[in-house]
KOLMAR-998195 format. One record per residue (C-alpha): residue number from 1; residue in one letter; x, y, z. Coordinates in pm, whole numbers, plus 50000, padded with zeros to 5 digits. Example, Ala and Ser with C-alpha at 12.3 -4.5 7.8 and 13.67 -1.06 7.14 Angstrom:
# residues 2
rec k 1&r a&c1 51230&c2 49550&c3 50780
rec k 2&r s&c1 51367&c2 49894&c3 50714
END
This chain:
# residues 397
rec k 1&r m&c1 52053&c2 50488&c3 52693
rec k 2&r y&c1 51876&c2 50412&c3 52380
rec k 3&r s&c1 51536&c2 50380&c3 52275
rec k 4&r q&c1 51366&c2 50044&c3 52360
rec k 5&r q&c1 51089&c2 50120&c3 52111
rec k 6&r m&c1 51337&c2 50169&c3 51817
rec k 7&r y&c1 51567&c2 49892&c3 51926
rec k 8&r a&c1 51249&c2 49645&c3 51914
rec k 9&r l&c1 51198&c2 49824&c3 51541
rec k 10&r g&c1 51554&c2 49759&c3 51435
rec k 11&r s&c1 51622&c2 49420&c3 51595
rec k 12&r k&c1 51357&c2 49235&c3 51415
rec k 13&r r&c1 51242&c2 49271&c3 51057
rec k 14&r s&c1 50861&c2 49271&c3 50948
rec k 15&r i&c1 50785&c2 48927&c3 50859
rec k 16&r i&c1 50794&c2 49008&c3 50467
rec k 17&r r&c1 51149&c2 49096&c3 50509
rec k 18&r e&c1 51243&c2 48795&c3 50678
rec k 19&r i&c1 51119&c2 48565&c3 50444
rec k 20&r f&c1 51291&c2 48755&c3 50140
rec k 21&r e&c1 51636&c2 48742&c3 50335
rec k 22&r y&c1 51547&c2 48360&c3 50373
rec k 23&r a&c1 51501&c2 48358&c3 50034
rec k 24&r k&c1 51818&c2 48479&c3 49909
rec k 25&r v&c1 51999&c2 48263&c3 50116
rec k 26&r r&c1 51794&c2 47958&c3 50016
rec k 27&r s&c1 51865&c2 48049&c3 49659
rec k 28&r a&c1 52244&c2 48053&c3 49709
rec k 29&r e&c1 52213&c2 47729&c3 49869
rec k 30&r i&c1 51994&c2 47513&c3 49624
rec k 31&r g&c1 51948&c2 47779&c3 49311
rec k 32&r a&c1 51704&c2 48070&c3 49250
rec k 33&r d&c1 51552&c2 47842&c3 49016
rec k 34&r k&c1 51442&c2 47590&c3 49273
rec k 35&r v&c1 51301&c2 47879&c3 49537
rec k 36&r f&c1 50939&c2 48002&c3 49484
rec k 37&r d&c1 50954&c2 48323&c3 49632
rec k 38&r f&c1 50610&c2 48490&c3 49684
rec k 39&r s&c1 50720&c2 48701&c3 49959
rec k 40&r l&c1 50799&c2 49070&c3 49846
rec k 41&r g&c1 50543&c2 49302&c3 49638
rec k 42&r n&c1 50845&c2 49406&c3 49455
rec k 43&r p&c1 50704&c2 49496&c3 49058
rec k 44&r n&c1 50907&c2 49308&c3 48811
rec k 45&r v&c1 50698&c2 49453&c3 48519
rec k 46&r p&c1 50993&c2 49715&c3 48343
rec k 47&r a&c1 50901&c2 50078&c3 48401
rec k 48&r p&c1 50733&c2 50252&c3 48039
rec k 49&r e&c1 51032&c2 50308&c3 47781
rec k 50&r a&c1 50937&c2 50667&c3 47855
rec k 51&r v&c1 51060&c2 50684&c3 48163
rec k 52&r k&c1 51406&c2 50591&c3 48033
rec k 53&r e&c1 51379&c2 50847&c3 47793
rec k 54&r t&c1 51252&c2 51127&c3 48017
rec k 55&r l&c1 51539&c2 51020&c3 48248
rec k 56&r l&c1 51808&c2 51038&c3 48003
rec k 57&r d&c1 51630&c2 51387&c3 47895
rec k 58&r l&c1 51666&c2 51500&c3 48216
rec k 59&r i&c1 52051&c2 51392&c3 48264
rec k 60&r q&c1 52156&c2 51532&c3 47912
rec k 61&r n&c1 51922&c2 51865&c3 47919
rec k 62&r t&c1 51910&c2 51987&c3 48249
rec k 63&r d&c1 52107&c2 52188&c3 48460
rec k 64&r p&c1 52315&c2 51954&c3 48696
rec k 65&r v&c1 52267&c2 52236&c3 48971
rec k 66&r v&c1 51885&c2 52241&c3 48930
rec k 67&r l&c1 51860&c2 51868&c3 48864
rec k 68&r h&c1 52061&c2 51721&c3 49169
rec k 69&r g&c1 52005&c2 52041&c3 49381
rec k 70&r y&c1 51766&c2 52106&c3 49668
rec k 71&r t&c1 51387&c2 52178&c3 49581
rec k 72&r s&c1 51157&c2 52358&c3 49793
rec k 73&r a&c1 51083&c2 52167&c3 50123
rec k 74&r q&c1 50744&c2 52063&c3 50008
rec k 75&r g&c1 50880&c2 51956&c3 49662
rec k 76&r d&c1 50932&c2 52159&c3 49324
rec k 77&r f&c1 50612&c2 52377&c3 49275
rec k 78&r g&c1 50631&c2 52298&c3 48891
rec k 79&r v&c1 50613&c2 51916&c3 48953
rec k 80&r r&c1 50342&c2 51983&c3 49243
rec k 81&r d&c1 50141&c2 52179&c3 48989
rec k 82&r t&c1 50183&c2 51915&c3 48720
rec k 83&r i&c1 50046&c2 51667&c3 48955
rec k 84&r a&c1 49764&c2 51849&c3 49068
rec k 85&r k&c1 49661&c2 51916&c3 48718
rec k 86&r s&c1 49682&c2 51551&c3 48626
rec k 87&r l&c1 49475&c2 51450&c3 48932
rec k 88&r n&c1 49212&c2 51724&c3 48847
rec k 89&r r&c1 49176&c2 51607&c3 48476
rec k 90&r r&c1 49115&c2 51233&c3 48582
rec k 91&r f&c1 48882&c2 51276&c3 48879
rec k 92&r g&c1 48742&c2 51599&c3 48860
rec k 93&r t&c1 48900&c2 51753&c3 49134
rec k 94&r q&c1 49030&c2 52134&c3 49206
rec k 95&r l&c1 49368&c2 52058&c3 49345
rec k 96&r t&c1 49660&c2 52287&c3 49329
rec k 97&r a&c1 50017&c2 52251&c3 49416
rec k 98&r n&c1 49967&c2 52378&c3 49741
rec k 99&r h&c1 49792&c2 52098&c3 49837
rec k 100&r l&c1 50065&c2 51854&c3 49757
rec k 101&r y&c1 50338&c2 51795&c3 49962
rec k 102&r m&c1 50661&c2 51504&c3 49741
rec k 103&r t&c1 50761&c2 51280&c3 49989
rec k 104&r v&c1 50996&c2 50966&c3 49988
rec k 105&r g&c1 50723&c2 50701&c3 49897
rec k 106&r a&c1 50389&c2 50602&c3 50044
rec k 107&r a&c1 50539&c2 50500&c3 50373
rec k 108&r a&c1 50675&c2 50821&c3 50428
rec k 109&r s&c1 50353&c2 50980&c3 50346
rec k 110&r i&c1 50140&c2 50804&c3 50576
rec k 111&r s&c1 50400&c2 50826&c3 50830
rec k 112&r i&c1 50372&c2 51213&c3 50797
rec k 113&r c&c1 50003&c2 51199&c3 50780
rec k 114&r c&c1 50013&c2 51020&c3 51124
rec k 115&r r&c1 50253&c2 51288&c3 51249
rec k 116&r a&c1 50065&c2 51556&c3 51130
rec k 117&r l&c1 49744&c2 51460&c3 51311
rec k 118&r s&c1 49815&c2 51296&c3 51631
rec k 119&r c&c1 49786&c2 51439&c3 51947
rec k 120&r p&c1 49848&c2 51236&c3 52293
rec k 121&r g&c1 49564&c2 50985&c3 52378
rec k 122&r d&c1 49442&c2 50984&c3 51986
rec k 123&r e&c1 49318&c2 50655&c3 51794
rec k 124&r f&c1 49335&c2 50567&c3 51432
rec k 125&r i&c1 49114&c2 50296&c3 51306
rec k 126&r t&c1 49198&c2 50066&c3 51014
rec k 127&r f&c1 49033&c2 49740&c3 50865
rec k 128&r a&c1 49173&c2 49379&c3 50862
rec k 129&r p&c1 49375&c2 49294&c3 50654
rec k 130&r y&c1 49608&c2 49587&c3 50663
rec k 131&r f&c1 49954&c2 49688&c3 50583
rec k 132&r t&c1 50193&c2 49565&c3 50862
rec k 133&r e&c1 50358&c2 49890&c3 50890
rec k 134&r y&c1 50062&c2 50099&c3 50979
rec k 135&r q&c1 50086&c2 49995&c3 51350
rec k 136&r v&c1 50482&c2 50140&c3 51338
rec k 137&r f&c1 50372&c2 50451&c3 51185
rec k 138&r v&c1 50087&c2 50539&c3 51410
rec k 139&r e&c1 50250&c2 50405&c3 51753
rec k 140&r c&c1 50581&c2 50588&c3 51654
rec k 141&r n&c1 50366&c2 50897&c3 51664
rec k 142&r g&c1 50244&c2 50862&c3 51988
rec k 143&r a&c1 49914&c2 50743&c3 51881
rec k 144&r s&c1 49754&c2 50409&c3 51923
rec k 145&r l&c1 49602&c2 50161&c3 51616
rec k 146&r k&c1 49261&c2 50002&c3 51657
rec k 147&r v&c1 49189&c2 49700&c3 51419
rec k 148&r v&c1 48846&c2 49612&c3 51283
rec k 149&r p&c1 48838&c2 49247&c3 51202
rec k 150&r a&c1 48806&c2 49128&c3 50857
rec k 151&r r&c1 48468&c2 49080&c3 50685
rec k 152&r e&c1 48484&c2 48696&c3 50541
rec k 153&r p&c1 48486&c2 48621&c3 50276
rec k 154&r d&c1 48444&c2 48957&c3 50074
rec k 155&r f&c1 48672&c2 49155&c3 50287
rec k 156&r q&c1 48455&c2 49430&c3 50255
rec k 157&r i&c1 48439&c2 49707&c3 50570
rec k 158&r d&c1 48215&c2 49533&c3 50865
rec k 159&r f&c1 48043&c2 49841&c3 50952
rec k 160&r e&c1 47934&c2 49683&c3 51269
rec k 161&r a&c1 48225&c2 49627&c3 51409
rec k 162&r f&c1 48342&c2 49948&c3 51291
rec k 163&r k&c1 48104&c2 50150&c3 51488
rec k 164&r a&c1 48193&c2 49951&c3 51819
rec k 165&r l&c1 48545&c2 50096&c3 51777
rec k 166&r i&c1 48485&c2 50459&c3 51680
rec k 167&r n&c1 48482&c2 50706&c3 51937
rec k 168&r e&c1 48543&c2 51033&c3 52042
rec k 169&r r&c1 48936&c2 50990&c3 52053
rec k 170&r t&c1 48922&c2 50854&c3 51698
rec k 171&r k&c1 49139&c2 51068&c3 51496
rec k 172&r a&c1 49163&c2 50922&c3 51154
rec k 173&r v&c1 49083&c2 50630&c3 50977
rec k 174&r i&c1 49310&c2 50443&c3 50706
rec k 175&r i&c1 49223&c2 50246&c3 50438
rec k 176&r n&c1 49409&c2 50060&c3 50156
rec k 177&r s&c1 49237&c2 49991&c3 49851
rec k 178&r p&c1 49332&c2 49822&c3 49591
rec k 179&r n&c1 49405&c2 49631&c3 49949
rec k 180&r n&c1 49769&c2 49464&c3 50010
rec k 181&r p&c1 49729&c2 49174&c3 50087
rec k 182&r s&c1 49381&c2 49096&c3 49985
rec k 183&r g&c1 49361&c2 49247&c3 49659
rec k 184&r v&c1 48989&c2 49353&c3 49731
rec k 185&r v&c1 48880&c2 49695&c3 49613
rec k 186&r y&c1 48629&c2 49858&c3 49846
rec k 187&r s&c1 48309&c2 49887&c3 49619
rec k 188&r e&c1 48166&c2 50253&c3 49609
rec k 189&r a&c1 47869&c2 50149&c3 49833
rec k 190&r t&c1 48134&c2 50051&c3 50089
rec k 191&r i&c1 48304&c2 50414&c3 50041
rec k 192&r v&c1 47977&c2 50589&c3 50066
rec k 193&r t&c1 47865&c2 50413&c3 50371
rec k 194&r l&c1 48193&c2 50445&c3 50548
rec k 195&r c&c1 48190&c2 50832&c3 50427
rec k 196&r d&c1 47845&c2 50912&c3 50567
rec k 197&r l&c1 47927&c2 50720&c3 50881
rec k 198&r l&c1 48257&c2 50957&c3 50978
rec k 199&r r&c1 48073&c2 51253&c3 50875
rec k 200&r e&c1 47786&c2 51142&c3 51115
rec k 201&r k&c1 48029&c2 51049&c3 51424
rec k 202&r s&c1 48225&c2 51392&c3 51312
rec k 203&r a&c1 47924&c2 51586&c3 51379
rec k 204&r e&c1 47842&c2 51387&c3 51728
rec k 205&r y&c1 48206&c2 51422&c3 51847
rec k 206&r g&c1 48234&c2 51786&c3 51753
rec k 207&r h&c1 48590&c2 51755&c3 51582
rec k 208&r p&c1 48667&c2 51622&c3 51231
rec k 209&r i&c1 48743&c2 51238&c3 51172
rec k 210&r y&c1 49042&c2 51257&c3 50927
rec k 211&r l&c1 49021&c2 50970&c3 50627
rec k 212&r i&c1 49394&c2 50852&c3 50515
rec k 213&r t&c1 49352&c2 50674&c3 50213
rec k 214&r d&c1 49673&c2 50472&c3 50114
rec k 215&r e&c1 49686&c2 50418&c3 49726
rec k 216&r p&c1 49994&c2 50297&c3 49586
rec k 217&r y&c1 49777&c2 50030&c3 49376
rec k 218&r r&c1 49535&c2 50267&c3 49230
rec k 219&r e&c1 49636&c2 50173&c3 48878
rec k 220&r i&c1 49647&c2 49815&c3 48921
rec k 221&r v&c1 49286&c2 49684&c3 48846
rec k 222&r y&c1 49105&c2 49420&c3 48666
rec k 223&r d&c1 48825&c2 49356&c3 48479
rec k 224&r g&c1 48702&c2 49700&c3 48461
rec k 225&r v&c1 48692&c2 49745&c3 48832
rec k 226&r q&c1 48703&c2 50157&c3 48936
rec k 227&r v&c1 48851&c2 50259&c3 49229
rec k 228&r p&c1 48664&c2 50554&c3 49394
rec k 229&r f&c1 48891&c2 50866&c3 49445
rec k 230&r l&c1 48825&c2 50958&c3 49804
rec k 231&r i&c1 48847&c2 51316&c3 49791
rec k 232&r n&c1 48535&c2 51321&c3 49587
rec k 233&r y&c1 48368&c2 51156&c3 49877
rec k 234&r y&c1 48494&c2 51285&c3 50204
rec k 235&r d&c1 48642&c2 51647&c3 50229
rec k 236&r n&c1 48887&c2 51566&c3 50546
rec k 237&r c&c1 49085&c2 51350&c3 50324
rec k 238&r l&c1 49464&c2 51304&c3 50259
rec k 239&r v&c1 49562&c2 51082&c3 50023
rec k 240&r c&c1 49866&c2 50897&c3 50031
rec k 241&r y&c1 50041&c2 50788&c3 49679
rec k 242&r s&c1 50366&c2 50631&c3 49554
rec k 243&r f&c1 50465&c2 50602&c3 49198
rec k 244&r s&c1 50649&c2 50281&c3 49306
rec k 245&r k&c1 50365&c2 50017&c3 49153
rec k 246&r a&c1 50213&c2 50194&c3 48882
rec k 247&r l&c1 50539&c2 50318&c3 48716
rec k 248&r s&c1 50751&c2 49996&c3 48897
rec k 249&r l&c1 51012&c2 50216&c3 49033
rec k 250&r p&c1 50977&c2 50084&c3 49399
rec k 251&r g&c1 51362&c2 50162&c3 49484
rec k 252&r e&c1 51325&c2 50527&c3 49380
rec k 253&r r&c1 51075&c2 50624&c3 49680
rec k 254&r i&c1 50878&c2 50866&c3 49565
rec k 255&r g&c1 50526&c2 50969&c3 49628
rec k 256&r y&c1 50299&c2 51232&c3 49750
rec k 257&r v&c1 50066&c2 51366&c3 50011
rec k 258&r a&c1 49758&c2 51511&c3 49865
rec k 259&r v&c1 49539&c2 51728&c3 50108
rec k 260&r s&c1 49156&c2 51769&c3 49973
rec k 261&r n&c1 49113&c2 52127&c3 49883
rec k 262&r k&c1 48775&c2 52077&c3 50067
rec k 263&r m&c1 48927&c2 51991&c3 50389
rec k 264&r q&c1 48818&c2 52188&c3 50699
rec k 265&r d&c1 49111&c2 52431&c3 50814
rec k 266&r g&c1 49290&c2 52281&c3 50505
rec k 267&r e&c1 49554&c2 52551&c3 50509
rec k 268&r a&c1 49653&c2 52460&c3 50908
rec k 269&r i&c1 49596&c2 52072&c3 50799
rec k 270&r y&c1 49871&c2 52124&c3 50457
rec k 271&r a&c1 50100&c2 52325&c3 50717
rec k 272&r a&c1 50089&c2 52035&c3 50984
rec k 273&r v&c1 50177&c2 51797&c3 50685
rec k 274&r c&c1 50459&c2 52006&c3 50573
rec k 275&r g&c1 50574&c2 52025&c3 50968
rec k 276&r a&c1 50538&c2 51660&c3 51013
rec k 277&r g&c1 50777&c2 51627&c3 50700
rec k 278&r r&c1 51039&c2 51890&c3 50854
rec k 279&r a&c1 51060&c2 51687&c3 51209
rec k 280&r l&c1 51061&c2 51374&c3 51038
rec k 281&r g&c1 51383&c2 51478&c3 50815
rec k 282&r y&c1 51103&c2 51391&c3 50486
rec k 283&r v&c1 51177&c2 51729&c3 50311
rec k 284&r c&c1 51285&c2 51783&c3 49981
rec k 285&r a&c1 51222&c2 51436&c3 49820
rec k 286&r p&c1 51472&c2 51308&c3 49529
rec k 287&r s&c1 51494&c2 51565&c3 49287
rec k 288&r l&c1 51587&c2 51392&c3 48979
rec k 289&r f&c1 51285&c2 51144&c3 49044
rec k 290&r q&c1 51077&c2 51449&c3 49131
rec k 291&r f&c1 51125&c2 51608&c3 48785
rec k 292&r l&c1 51076&c2 51217&c3 48616
rec k 293&r v&c1 50750&c2 51198&c3 48789
rec k 294&r g&c1 50628&c2 51558&c3 48707
rec k 295&r r&c1 50652&c2 51454&c3 48326
rec k 296&r c&c1 50545&c2 51109&c3 48360
rec k 297&r a&c1 50247&c2 51153&c3 48589
rec k 298&r d&c1 50017&c2 50984&c3 48321
rec k 299&r l&c1 50174&c2 50712&c3 48268
rec k 300&r t&c1 50155&c2 50312&c3 48368
rec k 301&r s&c1 50367&c2 50014&c3 48344
rec k 302&r d&c1 50173&c2 49731&c3 48145
rec k 303&r m&c1 49918&c2 49600&c3 48406
rec k 304&r s&c1 49801&c2 49335&c3 48176
rec k 305&r f&c1 50120&c2 49125&c3 48262
rec k 306&r y&c1 49968&c2 49116&c3 48651
rec k 307&r r&c1 49629&c2 48990&c3 48536
rec k 308&r t&c1 49804&c2 48729&c3 48324
rec k 309&r n&c1 49946&c2 48610&c3 48672
rec k 310&r r&c1 49675&c2 48657&c3 48834
rec k 311&r d&c1 49433&c2 48422&c3 48658
rec k 312&r l&c1 49722&c2 48177&c3 48624
rec k 313&r l&c1 49736&c2 48130&c3 48997
rec k 314&r y&c1 49400&c2 48175&c3 49137
rec k 315&r n&c1 49266&c2 47959&c3 48869
rec k 316&r g&c1 49539&c2 47705&c3 48948
rec k 317&r l&c1 49501&c2 47701&c3 49333
rec k 318&r t&c1 49099&c2 47700&c3 49313
rec k 319&r e&c1 49123&c2 47400&c3 49088
rec k 320&r m&c1 49353&c2 47240&c3 49360
rec k 321&r g&c1 49094&c2 47297&c3 49614
rec k 322&r y&c1 49223&c2 47628&c3 49787
rec k 323&r s&c1 49014&c2 47862&c3 49907
rec k 324&r c&c1 49132&c2 48226&c3 49758
rec k 325&r v&c1 48968&c2 48587&c3 49765
rec k 326&r k&c1 48988&c2 48659&c3 49385
rec k 327&r p&c1 49198&c2 48986&c3 49380
rec k 328&r d&c1 49007&c2 49303&c3 49198
rec k 329&r g&c1 49334&c2 49471&c3 49189
rec k 330&r a&c1 49706&c2 49498&c3 49335
rec k 331&r f&c1 49900&c2 49193&c3 49291
rec k 332&r y&c1 49833&c2 48981&c3 49576
rec k 333&r l&c1 49634&c2 48682&c3 49617
rec k 334&r f&c1 49522&c2 48600&c3 50005
rec k 335&r v&c1 49448&c2 48225&c3 50037
rec k 336&r k&c1 49313&c2 48056&c3 50353
rec k 337&r s&c1 49540&c2 47833&c3 50508
rec k 338&r p&c1 49401&c2 47483&c3 50489
rec k 339&r e&c1 49472&c2 47420&c3 50883
rec k 340&r k&c1 49380&c2 47677&c3 51134
rec k 341&r d&c1 49760&c2 47805&c3 51221
rec k 342&r a&c1 49876&c2 48004&c3 50917
rec k 343&r n&c1 50233&c2 48006&c3 51057
rec k 344&r a&c1 50206&c2 47598&c3 51039
rec k 345&r f&c1 50093&c2 47601&c3 50720
rec k 346&r f&c1 50383&c2 47830&c3 50613
rec k 347&r e&c1 50620&c2 47597&c3 50755
rec k 348&r r&c1 50448&c2 47308&c3 50568
rec k 349&r a&c1 50494&c2 47503&c3 50254
rec k 350&r k&c1 50863&c2 47569&c3 50297
rec k 351&r k&c1 50937&c2 47204&c3 50270
rec k 352&r y&c1 50830&c2 47254&c3 49911
rec k 353&r e&c1 51029&c2 47599&c3 49892
rec k 354&r l&c1 50710&c2 47771&c3 49867
rec k 355&r l&c1 50773&c2 48084&c3 50052
rec k 356&r l&c1 50456&c2 48250&c3 50172
rec k 357&r v&c1 50365&c2 48522&c3 50404
rec k 358&r p&c1 50144&c2 48457&c3 50702
rec k 359&r g&c1 49834&c2 48677&c3 50752
rec k 360&r d&c1 49897&c2 48705&c3 51104
rec k 361&r d&c1 50051&c2 49039&c3 51084
rec k 362&r f&c1 49811&c2 49179&c3 50853
rec k 363&r g&c1 49566&c2 49143&c3 51115
rec k 364&r c&c1 49405&c2 48825&c3 50959
rec k 365&r p&c1 49498&c2 48493&c3 51110
rec k 366&r g&c1 49429&c2 48197&c3 50898
rec k 367&r y&c1 49555&c2 48334&c3 50580
rec k 368&r v&c1 49916&c2 48346&c3 50350
rec k 369&r r&c1 49956&c2 48617&c3 50138
rec k 370&r i&c1 50118&c2 48545&c3 49785
rec k 371&r a&c1 50294&c2 48823&c3 49573
rec k 372&r y&c1 50215&c2 48719&c3 49216
rec k 373&r c&c1 50441&c2 49011&c3 49078
rec k 374&r v&c1 50730&c2 48772&c3 48953
rec k 375&r k&c1 50791&c2 48605&c3 48635
rec k 376&r t&c1 50500&c2 48395&c3 48490
rec k 377&r s&c1 50772&c2 48112&c3 48466
rec k 378&r l&c1 50779&c2 48106&c3 48832
rec k 379&r i&c1 50420&c2 48073&c3 48912
rec k 380&r q&c1 50403&c2 47784&c3 48644
rec k 381&r n&c1 50697&c2 47617&c3 48814
rec k 382&r a&c1 50556&c2 47647&c3 49159
rec k 383&r l&c1 50217&c2 47494&c3 49085
rec k 384&r p&c1 50327&c2 47135&c3 49118
rec k 385&r a&c1 50473&c2 47207&c3 49442
rec k 386&r f&c1 50122&c2 47391&c3 49510
rec k 387&r r&c1 49968&c2 47081&c3 49403
rec k 388&r a&c1 50195&c2 46834&c3 49612
rec k 389&r l&c1 50095&c2 47068&c3 49927
rec k 390&r a&c1 49728&c2 47065&c3 49885
rec k 391&r q&c1 49742&c2 46683&c3 49863
rec k 392&r e&c1 49937&c2 46671&c3 50187
rec k 393&r y&c1 49654&c2 46838&c3 50330
rec k 394&r g&c1 49362&c2 46618&c3 50160
rec k 395&r l&c1 49242&c2 46924&c3 49904
rec k 396&r t&c1 49262&c2 46742&c3 49589
rec k 397&r k&c1 49128&c2 46399&c3 49500
END
């Protein structure tokens, strides 16, 4: 007999992947230029030229036994040390190599943290809208996920709703800023209030409530917006990071967990992170790309491209009458459906070959996500379809 839970996960893709696969089929039928696929958050900005140069240098000038061999289970010490020093320079922290665990992307980071912290009966809390896989990561590690409803229209945290959910079984809170799917960045005031409340409740319940911060979009921000680095605001914090977005390396699956150097029982928590990586089989992240990000930790791709796309899409849709959350970061636009059922809106948009992601699986019914990490020409060509759809709903005059 096999696991029914695993069968359910394997027999049905996430809604994002379902739409992405539909787009490939539809493109083969009518031509890719006629399909406006905004489903997948797949960076389309090239990696910095230094990434290519570094890869070539590593391949040509590094002992293959070292380059392609196993590193330590938690990652190469030199790479972890370099990344720790980079974080310390940028954020004023005091991390060391022994606070970092190299992972196969941010998804592995979050899954590891959930496994490291979870005990039977534990609850995790997150805030809508949230990345769809959080529920999988939490529940597959024996805990349950509670969701604080979205606070419209700004999508900051609804603290009254949060207080109604937090309790003595709360083990950790997961946040994602810049946010997927809304593009919203939690303000410093929001972060300070959240951390004060977590400290208060930790003292009240007599055990730490951990803060897991999912940060693959940390460097993708606009208009001078600052993203608070959570280790500086809350001691019992674990940072989950991926180089997929900042360096445009999504398929290479390389990231890390950073355990705060001020964590209560920090050595034990770091050991639990290492144990979770072992239990899940996430040991020794890809060696070549560990060495790459060790050398490129301070670099980013050209983020101005995403701002161009954001402005083109946001300005175009709002002028047509759509209601959108203006993104502070990431590369997603969260659009309010003109009808209550976002899935019905999604189906109607498909008639115009517009492929959008309904917000229900993000814990936010009534919205759709548009990933604008696409060619600018795709957005330009899609705007007439968006206008025709708006006219169908009577949004434009």
